[in-house]
C-alpha positions in Angstrom: -1.4 13.9 8.6 -3.2 14.8 11.8 -5.9 16.4 9.7 -6.4 13.3 7.5 -10.0 11.9 7.7 -8.8 8.5 8.9 -6.2 9.7 11.5 -8.4 8.7 14.4 -9.4 5.4 12.7 -6.6 3.3 14.3 -6.8 0.2 12.0 -6.7 2.4 8.9 -3.8 4.5 10.2 -1.8 1.5 11.3 -2.3 -0.2 7.9 -1.5 3.0 6.0 1.7 3.6 7.9 2.7 -0.1 7.5 2.1 0.1 3.7 4.1 3.3 3.5 7.0 1.6 5.3 6.8 -1.7 3.3 6.2 -0.5 -0.2 8.9 -1.3 -2.7 11.4 1.5 -3.3 12.5 0.2 -6.6 10.9 -2.2 -9.2 11.6 -5.9 -8.6 10.5 -9.3 -9.8 9.2 -12.1 -7.5 10.6 -15.6 -7.8 7.9 -16.5 -10.3 8.4 -13.5 -12.5 5.7 -11.2 -11.1 6.8 -7.5 -11.4 6.3 -5.3 -8.4 6.7 -1.6 -9.2 8.1 1.1 -6.8 5.3 2.3 -4.5 3.6 -1.1 -4.5 3.5 -3.9 -2.0 2.8 -7.5 -2.9 1.3 -9.3 0.0 -1.8 -11.1 1.3 -4.6 -10.2 3.7 -3.3 -12.9 6.1 0.3 -11.5 5.9 -0.9 -8.0 6.5 -2.8 -9.2 9.5 0.3 -10.9 10.9 2.5 -8.0 10.3 0.2 -5.3 11.8 -1.5 -7.2 14.5 -4.9 -6.4 13.0 -7.5 -9.1 12.4 -8.0 -10.1 8.7 -11.5 -8.5 8.9 -9.9 -5.2 10.1 -7.3 -5.4 7.3 -10.0 -5.8 4.7 -12.1 -3.0 6.1 -9.1 -0.7 6.3 -8.1 -1.5 2.8 -11.6 -0.8 1.5 -11.5 2.7 3.2 -8.0 3.4 1.8 -9.2 2.4 -1.6 -12.4 4.5 -1.3 -10.3 7.5 -0.4 -8.0 6.9 -3.4 -5.0 6.3 -1.3 -4.5 2.8 -2.7 -5.6 0.5 -5.4 -5.5 -3.3 -5.0 -5.3 -6.1 -7.5 -6.1 -9.6 -6.2 -4.2 -12.4 -8.0 -3.9 -16.1 -7.4 -0.5 -15.4 -5.8 -1.6 -12.6 -3.4 -2.7 -9.0 -3.4 -0.8 -6.2 -5.1 -1.4 -3.0 -3.3 -0.4 0.2 -5.1 0.0 3.4 -3.0 -1.3 6.0 -5.3 0.8 9.0 -4.1 3.7 7.0 -2.8 6.4 9.1 -4.6 4.9 12.2 -3.0 5.5 10.8 0.5 9.1 10.0 -0.4 9.9 13.6 -1.1 11.7 12.6 -4.3 10.5 15.1 -7.0 12.4 13.1 -9.7 10.4 9.9 -8.8 7.2 11.9 -8.6 7.7 13.3 -12.1 8.7 9.9 -13.5 5.8 8.0 -12.0 3.3 10.7 -13.0 4.4 10.3 -16.7 4.0 6.5 -16.6 
């Protein structure tokens, strides 16, 4: 990780680590029936700002950098933002999950 292009970019690193720690480990449904898959985090820019201590502007900028480097994809909905960590299973060290997610 220390050789990662964004390692010295503190807001990006903080947000990335936060997303890794908060991503769903298993699929689940929200109260209103929205399905969140393993390796995703359903949140909002405001909530990420509160959780990380970064400003909303820093969160947006960090998310844009993570998306440009293909670390995450994000889908804005009227309920919030779904952030998918593209290589989440790899970071879990679970080869069975990696294989399963790669085939989906």
